[in-house]
N, C-alpha and C positions, 0 to 999 in steps of 0.2 A: 418413482415411476419406472416401469419396465420399458426397455427400448429395443431397437433393432439389434443392439449388441448381443442379445441372447441368441438371435438367429445366426449371427456371425460366429459366435462360440460353438453353437450346435453344428453349424456347417463344418467348422474345423474339426470337431470331434468325429463327425460322420466320416469325413475324408480320411482321418487317421485310422479308421476301422476297416478301410478297403482291403488291406492285406493282413488283417489280424486273424488269429486262430478262431475259426467258427465255434469251437467248443468253449471259448472264453467270452464271447460277445454276441448278444442278440443281433446287433447290426451286422457284424461280420458274418453271422449265419445267413442273414437275408442276402447279403452280397454274394455269398458262396452259392446260394440256391439260384440266383440269377434274376433277370428282369421279370419273368413270368410270376415268380413268387412275390416279388415286390409289388407288381401291378395288382395281384390278387389282394394283397394286404391293403393297398390304397383303396381298392374297390370296397372291401369289407368296412373299412373305416368311414368311407363316404356314406354307405348305407346306415351305419350306426349313428352317424351325425344327423342324418335325415330323421331317423327314428327318435333321437333325443329331442330334436326340434319339435316334432309332433307331440311328444310327451309333455312339453311345456316346462320341464325342469331345467332352469337356467344353468345350474351348476353342472348337471349331467351334460348339457349341450356344450359348455365350455370345455369340459374334459374330453368329450368326443372330438371336438374341433382340434384340441391339442394333439390328440392321437392322429388325426387326419393330417395336420400340418407336419408332424414328426415323420410319418411314413411317406408323405409327399417329398419331404426333404431327403429321405433315404433314396427315393427315386431320382431326384435331381443329382445327388452325389453319385449314384450309379451311372448316370449319364455324363458325368464330368462337369456338372453345373452346381450352383449353390444358391442360397437365399439371396445373395448379392445380385445374381442375374435377374431374379424375379423382382427384387426391389428396384433395380434399374429400369425394368420394363414398366413397373407401376409409376415410377417417376416420369418416364417418357409420356405416359398417358395422362398424367395429371393436367387438369384444366381442359382436356379434350372431351367433348360430349361422347357418351357411349355410342350413340347412334352414328356420329361422324367417325369414331375410331373403328367401329365394325365395318362401316362402308368402305373405309380405306384399306382394309385387309385384302390381300390377293384372293381371288376366287379359288375355292377348293373343289377339286374334281370329285 
């Protein structure tokens, strides 16, 4: 069974690419291009995920979600965060109704 350990290993690999040579690593190239390029990639992958879901091809959907998770993890790493931060937030929410959790959030202007 695949576990959260893969996310931890991927987070460590992404963090190690922060200062790598952009000519030798796709992730280093994204970091070098900056937040806007990373956000654009996350957006592209989100759209591709939606399209795959509409197509009804489960394998295609899984692959697109993997791409989306990967690029979202690049975004997290760019912001000094990791999958562990997201997992901690999911653990915090466990057992709380989605309606209650959303109502407890501070109002956004």
